[in-house]
C-alpha positions as CSV (number, residue, x, y, z in Angstrom):
1,M,68.0,268.5,-184.0
2,T,64.4,267.4,-183.8
3,G,63.0,265.5,-180.9
4,R,60.7,262.5,-181.0
5,S,57.6,262.5,-178.8
6,H,56.4,259.3,-177.2
7,A,52.9,258.5,-176.0
8,P,52.7,258.0,-172.3
9,M,52.8,254.3,-171.2
10,T,49.4,252.9,-170.1
11,L,49.5,250.2,-167.4
12,H,47.7,247.1,-168.5
13,P,44.9,246.4,-166.1
14,D,45.5,242.6,-166.0
15,R,49.2,242.5,-165.1
16,L,51.7,243.5,-162.5
17,F,54.9,245.3,-163.2
18,S,56.7,244.3,-160.0
19,S,56.4,241.6,-157.4
20,V,54.0,241.7,-154.4
21,G,54.3,239.5,-151.3
22,T,57.0,237.7,-149.4
23,C,60.4,239.2,-150.4
24,G,58.8,241.1,-153.2
25,T,59.4,244.6,-154.4
26,N,56.1,245.7,-152.8
27,A,55.6,249.0,-154.5
28,P,52.7,250.6,-152.6
29,A,50.6,251.1,-155.8
30,E,51.0,247.5,-156.8
31,V,50.4,246.2,-153.2
32,K,47.2,248.3,-153.1
33,R,46.0,246.9,-156.4
34,I,46.5,243.3,-155.2
35,Q,44.7,244.2,-151.9
36,K,41.7,245.7,-153.9
37,L,41.5,242.6,-156.1
38,I,41.6,240.3,-153.1
39,S,38.9,242.3,-151.3
40,G,36.8,242.5,-154.4
41,A,37.0,238.7,-154.9
42,G,35.1,238.1,-151.7
43,Y,38.0,237.4,-149.3
44,R,36.0,238.6,-146.3
45,Q,33.0,236.6,-147.3
46,S,35.1,233.5,-147.8
47,T,37.3,233.6,-144.8
48,G,35.8,236.1,-142.3
49,R,39.0,238.1,-142.4
50,T,39.2,241.8,-143.3
51,L,42.1,243.0,-145.5
52,K,43.1,246.6,-145.0
53,I,43.8,248.4,-148.3
54,D,46.7,250.6,-147.4
55,G,49.5,249.7,-149.9
56,Q,51.5,248.1,-147.1
57,C,52.4,244.4,-147.6
58,G,52.0,243.1,-144.1
59,Q,51.4,239.5,-142.9
60,G,47.6,239.9,-143.5
61,T,48.2,240.6,-147.2
62,I,50.7,237.7,-147.5
63,E,48.3,235.3,-145.9
64,A,45.5,236.4,-148.2
65,I,47.7,235.8,-151.3
66,R,48.5,232.4,-150.0
67,W,44.9,231.6,-149.4
68,Y,44.1,232.3,-153.1
69,Q,47.2,230.5,-154.3
70,R,46.0,227.3,-152.5
71,L,42.5,227.8,-153.9
72,L,43.9,228.0,-157.4
73,N,46.3,225.0,-156.9
74,M,49.3,227.3,-157.0
75,S,52.3,227.0,-154.7
76,P,51.4,229.0,-151.5
77,S,54.6,231.0,-151.6
78,G,52.9,234.3,-150.6
79,L,54.6,236.0,-153.6
80,I,52.9,237.2,-156.8
81,T,55.2,238.2,-159.7
82,P,54.4,239.8,-163.1
83,V,54.3,236.3,-164.8
84,D,51.5,235.1,-162.5
85,T,48.8,236.2,-164.9
86,Y,46.7,233.2,-163.9
87,F,46.3,234.6,-160.4
88,I,45.5,238.1,-161.6
89,Q,43.0,236.8,-164.1
90,A,41.2,234.8,-161.5
91,L,40.8,237.6,-159.1
92,S,39.9,240.2,-161.8
93,N,37.1,237.9,-162.9
94,A,35.6,237.7,-159.4
95,L,32.6,239.8,-158.3
96,S,33.3,243.4,-157.2
97,P,31.1,246.4,-156.8
98,H,31.7,247.8,-160.3
99,W,31.4,244.5,-162.1
100,R,28.6,243.9,-164.6
101,P,28.0,240.7,-166.7
102,R,29.1,240.9,-170.3
103,N,27.1,237.9,-171.5
104,T,23.5,239.2,-171.2
105,R,22.5,237.9,-174.7
106,G,23.4,234.6,-176.4
107,A,22.2,231.4,-177.8
108,L,19.6,229.5,-175.8
109,R,19.0,226.7,-178.4
110,V,20.7,223.4,-178.5
111,H,21.0,220.7,-181.2
112,E,19.2,218.1,-179.2
113,G,17.6,217.9,-175.8
114,Q,15.9,221.3,-175.9
115,I,13.2,220.1,-173.5
116,T,15.9,219.2,-171.0
117,F,17.9,222.4,-171.6
118,D,14.9,224.6,-171.0
119,A,13.8,222.7,-167.8
120,E,17.3,222.8,-166.2
121,G,17.6,226.6,-165.8
122,S,16.8,230.1,-167.1
123,D,18.6,233.1,-168.4
124,Y,18.0,236.8,-168.1
125,I,16.9,239.1,-170.9
126,T,18.3,242.4,-169.5
127,A,21.5,242.9,-167.6
128,V,21.5,242.1,-163.9
129,E,24.2,241.4,-161.4
130,P,24.6,237.7,-160.5
131,F,24.8,237.3,-156.7
132,R,23.6,240.8,-156.2
133,Q,20.3,241.0,-158.0
134,H,16.9,240.2,-156.6
135,R,16.4,236.5,-156.6
136,Y,16.3,235.3,-160.2
137,L,14.9,231.8,-160.2
138,N,17.2,229.1,-161.6
139,F,19.7,231.5,-163.3
140,S,22.0,228.8,-164.6
141,R,25.3,230.4,-165.8
142,I,26.7,230.8,-162.3
143,L,27.4,228.2,-159.6
144,H,24.1,227.4,-157.9
145,W,22.6,224.9,-155.5
146,P,19.1,223.8,-156.6
147,G,18.3,222.6,-153.1
148,G,17.5,219.2,-151.5
149,R,20.1,216.5,-152.1
150,S,21.6,218.3,-155.1
151,G,25.2,219.2,-155.3
152,V,27.0,222.3,-156.6
153,T,25.6,222.9,-160.1
154,L,26.8,224.9,-163.1
155,G,25.0,225.5,-166.3
156,R,21.9,223.5,-167.3
157,G,22.0,220.7,-164.7
158,Y,25.8,219.9,-164.4
159,D,25.5,218.6,-160.9
160,M,28.9,217.9,-159.2
161,R,27.4,215.8,-156.4
162,E,28.6,212.4,-157.7
163,R,31.6,213.5,-159.8
164,S,35.3,213.3,-159.0
165,T,37.7,216.2,-159.0
166,G,39.3,215.0,-162.1
167,E,36.1,214.5,-164.0
168,I,34.8,218.0,-163.1
169,Y,38.0,219.6,-164.2
170,A,38.3,217.7,-167.5
171,T,34.6,218.2,-168.4
172,L,34.7,222.0,-167.7
173,R,37.9,222.4,-169.7
174,Q,36.4,220.4,-172.6
175,A,33.5,222.8,-172.5
176,G,35.9,225.7,-173.0
177,I,35.6,227.0,-169.4
178,E,38.7,228.9,-168.2
179,E,41.3,226.9,-166.2
180,F,41.0,228.8,-163.0
181,K,37.2,228.3,-163.0
182,A,37.6,224.6,-163.6
183,V,40.1,224.3,-160.8
184,I,37.8,226.0,-158.3
185,C,34.7,224.1,-159.4
186,S,36.7,220.8,-159.1
187,R,36.8,221.4,-155.4
188,A,33.0,220.9,-155.3
189,A,33.4,217.2,-156.0
190,Y,30.9,215.0,-154.0
191,L,29.5,218.0,-152.0
192,R,25.8,218.0,-151.4
193,N,23.1,219.5,-149.1
194,H,24.3,222.4,-146.9
195,L,28.0,221.8,-147.9
196,A,27.0,222.5,-151.5
197,A,25.1,225.6,-150.5
198,Q,28.1,226.9,-148.5
199,F,30.5,226.3,-151.4
200,V,28.3,228.3,-153.7
201,K,28.2,231.1,-151.2
202,V,31.9,231.2,-150.7
203,Y,33.3,230.5,-154.2
204,G,30.4,231.4,-156.5
205,S,31.5,235.0,-157.0
206,L,35.1,234.0,-157.7
207,V,33.9,231.7,-160.5
208,G,31.6,234.3,-161.8
209,E,29.5,233.8,-164.9
210,I,30.2,231.4,-167.8
211,T,29.2,232.4,-171.3
212,H,26.2,231.1,-173.3
213,E,28.5,229.2,-175.5
214,Q,30.3,227.5,-172.6
215,Q,26.9,226.6,-171.1
216,I,25.7,225.0,-174.3
217,R,29.0,223.0,-174.8
218,L,28.8,221.8,-171.2
219,F,25.2,220.7,-171.6
220,E,25.9,218.9,-174.9
221,I,28.7,217.0,-173.4
222,V,26.6,215.7,-170.5
223,Y,23.5,215.2,-172.7
224,R,25.4,212.9,-175.0
225,I,26.4,210.8,-172.1
226,K,22.9,210.6,-170.7
227,S,21.5,209.9,-174.2
228,E,23.9,206.9,-174.6
229,E,22.9,205.6,-171.1
230,A,19.2,205.8,-172.2
231,R,19.9,204.1,-175.5
232,S,21.9,201.3,-173.9
233,L,19.3,200.5,-171.3
234,Y,16.5,200.7,-173.9
235,S,18.4,198.3,-176.2
236,R,19.0,195.8,-173.4
237,L,15.4,195.7,-172.1
238,A,13.6,196.1,-175.5
239,K,15.2,193.0,-177.0
240,N,13.0,190.9,-174.7
241,I,9.8,192.7,-175.8
242,S,8.2,191.5,-179.0
243,G,7.8,194.0,-181.8
244,A,9.9,196.7,-180.0
245,P,11.5,199.1,-182.4
246,S,15.1,200.0,-182.3
247,W,16.1,203.1,-180.3
248,N,16.6,205.2,-183.4
249,R,13.2,204.3,-184.7
250,L,11.3,205.5,-181.7
251,D,9.5,208.8,-182.1
252,R,11.9,211.7,-181.5
253,K,9.7,213.2,-178.7
254,I,9.6,209.8,-176.9
255,R,13.4,209.6,-177.1
256,D,13.7,213.2,-175.8
257,V,11.5,212.5,-172.8
258,V,13.3,209.3,-171.9
259,V,16.6,211.0,-172.0
260,D,15.2,213.9,-170.0
261,I,14.2,211.4,-167.3
262,F,17.7,209.9,-167.3
263,Y,19.1,213.4,-166.9
264,Q,17.1,213.9,-163.7
265,G,16.9,210.4,-162.4
266,V,15.2,207.1,-163.3
267,Y,12.5,205.3,-161.3
268,D,11.0,202.0,-162.5
269,A,13.3,201.6,-165.6
270,Q,11.4,198.6,-166.9
271,G,8.0,200.4,-166.7
272,L,9.6,203.4,-168.4
273,I,10.9,201.5,-171.4
274,K,7.7,199.5,-171.8
275,A,5.7,202.7,-171.9
276,A,8.1,204.2,-174.4
277,I,7.6,201.3,-176.7
278,E,3.8,201.5,-176.4
279,G,3.8,205.2,-177.6
280,K,3.3,208.8,-176.6
281,D,0.0,208.3,-174.8
282,A,1.3,205.3,-172.8
283,L,4.4,207.2,-171.8
284,A,2.4,210.3,-170.7
285,S,0.2,208.1,-168.6
286,F,3.2,206.4,-167.1
287,I,4.8,209.7,-166.1
288,L,1.6,210.8,-164.4
289,S,1.3,207.5,-162.5
290,I,4.7,207.7,-160.9
291,P,4.9,210.3,-158.0
292,Q,8.6,210.8,-158.5
293,Y,7.9,212.0,-162.1
294,R,4.6,213.7,-161.5
295,I,5.8,216.1,-158.9
296,F,8.2,217.6,-161.4
297,E,5.7,217.9,-164.3
298,D,5.0,221.6,-163.8
299,N,8.6,222.3,-164.5
300,R,9.6,219.5,-166.9
301,K,6.4,219.7,-169.0
302,R,7.0,216.2,-170.4
303,V,3.4,215.3,-170.8
304,R,2.6,218.5,-172.7
305,Y,5.6,217.9,-175.0
306,L,4.3,214.4,-175.8
307,K,0.8,215.6,-176.8
């Protein structure tokens, strides 16, 4: 009689094989794995509490599980089972000492609005660690706070300061961003100033990094909305100006700059539209004459783009 050999079973890194938490099986190896995930996801930074990694499922471990369940809009049962892959995925994604970004190269070109896309953030060329590297100015594929009155921002200028929970969640999911990331980000609705900065500090590592493709889809969703707002206002004001061309007949660079201004914030809308109708030189002069636009010129480079 011949025997049949079997390859040894390999445990999948992204799933449990028994329950952990309240009334769970609480196998020491599984408990320790959950404790390591929770600690690596920034639990101490977020709550000020330290979780001991000892394989024992005490009250501290259960409370930590409940804290993340609430954050992820799960029932705070204090129990994680093998089917709770959503919980495991979220914590596995979070920053931990061994983690390195996997999206160090990718598309940085968009179909329209390139001037806005470039001005709203930057990307790295070589691999670094978001949240651990030396300050990398305006790295955009993580949660960040640009400062001032801005809100929590993701990607190239997706500011959540004036957006509802539902809008944030729906937009991020439309952009292909993972559900648990969209859930966490939706909690940043209406936050600004120091509250936005604190949110990034606490939850940024849990959200981690979005891909280049997700960043582009998110930008294009928002840019289409801003482009439509600009077109609508232009059409409304231009109809009272003799000889004004239709929006689509404006020079492409003029349209790009007008939408870029809408993306950041409009001052003197009537003056803006009048200058756009008069041409590139008039629009460039208008931008330089308005302090609210001129102070951003080094970064936005609108005048140079129009030349």
